[in-house]
N, C-alpha and C positions, 0 to 999 in steps of 0.2 A: 120595409126595405131599409137598409143601412143609410144613414145620412152622412154627408161629408162634414168633417170638423171645420169650423170656422177658425181661421188662423188668428194670431195676435202678435203684437210686437211689444218689446219691453218686458217688464215683470208681470207675470200672470197672477191674478188674485186667486189664491187657492185656500182662502179662509173659510169657505163653505163646503160642506160635504156633498158628494154626489147622491143621486137617488139610490135607494135600496132596491134590490131585485124583487120582482113580484112574488108574493107569498100569501098564504091564507093566514089571516090574523086568528090566533088561537082563541081569543075572547069573542069576537064578533062573527067569525066564520066568513068574513068578507075578504076579497082579494085586495091587498094593499101593495104599494110599490109600483115599479115601472119596468118596462123591458129595456129602457135606457139606463142601465145600471152597472155596466162593466167599468168600475172605477177602482183606483187604488188610492190609499191614503199613506202619506209619508210624514212621520212625526220625528222630531229631534229637538233638542234644546238649543243648539247652535250649530253653525256650519263654519268650520275653520279648516282650510286645506292642509295645514300643517299638523292637524290632529286627527288621525284616523280613528274611526269608531266601528264597533261591531254592528252588523246589520242583522236584524231578526225579521223574518217574514212570518206573519201569523195568518193562518187560514181558519176562519171560524167553523165551528161545528154546526149541527142542526140537521144531520141526516139528509142533506140536499132538499130539505123541505122549508126551513126557516133560518133566519139569522142574517147578519151583515158584518162587513168589515169595520163598521163604526159603532159596534155594540159597546156601550159604556160600562157594561157589567165587567168587562175584562180590561179596562184601562182606557187610554194609554198612560195615564199619569204615573202609575207605579213603575212601569218599564222605562219611561222616559227619565225618571229619577236615576236610573242606572247608567245614564249617559251613553245611550245607544241610538241607532237609527231604527225605528220600527216601521215596517211596511205592512199594511193590512189590505185585503182585497175583497171585492164582491164577486160572486160568481152566480150564474143562472141557477135557479132552484126549480123544483119539481112542478110548480104550477105552470111553467112555460113548457 
């Protein structure tokens, strides 16, 4: 069953990535990941209200079987160098 989110006050520490969604590891054939996985990641070099930036939302591939929004194969370093806001997401995969 869904769990209520615990609130926080002040600045939230978002320096750690959330869980990846459950999927079958292609090497071990074991299920890895979690059903607590619906997270998004927001990357940017700086936040200045007077300087608007383009926003890019990237949805990983993987045929609804594997992958995650924090896949380092695709960045985010290259895109962040372009001075944008990059948003990546996790979504439930076929194993669930």
